[in-house]
N, C-alpha and C positions, 0 to 999 in steps of 0.2 A: 542487569544494566543493558540499555540499548546503546549500540555504537553506530555512528554514522559518519558522514563526511559532508563538507560544504562544496557546492557547485561553483561554477565560474562566476555566477552573479550573486553569491551569498546564500543560495537556497540550502536548506538542510535536508539531506537524503538519508534514509535508513531502510532496513529490510524488515518486513513482517511476513508472517505465514497466514495465507488464507486457507480455510478448510472447506473442502467440497462436501456435498451431502453424503457421499460415501466414505468420508473420513480421510481423503487424500490431502496432504499438506502441500500447498503451493507457495514457495517463497517468492515474494515480489518486492521490488524496490519502490519506495514511496517518497514523496516530498512532503515535509511538514508545512502545513498551511496555518499560519498564526491567526487567520480570520475564520477559524472553525465555527460553523453554524449548527452543528449537530448532524450534518449529512456527509456521506462519503462519496466521492466521485470515483467511478470505476468504468472501464471500457465495457461495452455491451458484450463483446466476444468473451471477455474474462468472466463476466457475470453468467453467461450461458454455460460455461464450463463448470462453474461452481454449483449450478442448478439451484 
């Protein structure tokens, strides 16, 4: 089960783990976007670390 919390404006936040190419698990807090289109938005510096 995923547990999360609501932000000040009703956003739903929860934690997921991203996995780098060398197997390192990086926990990150994400916001659920109910308008999901099949793409995930991620900061470039985070993407660079994931390789």
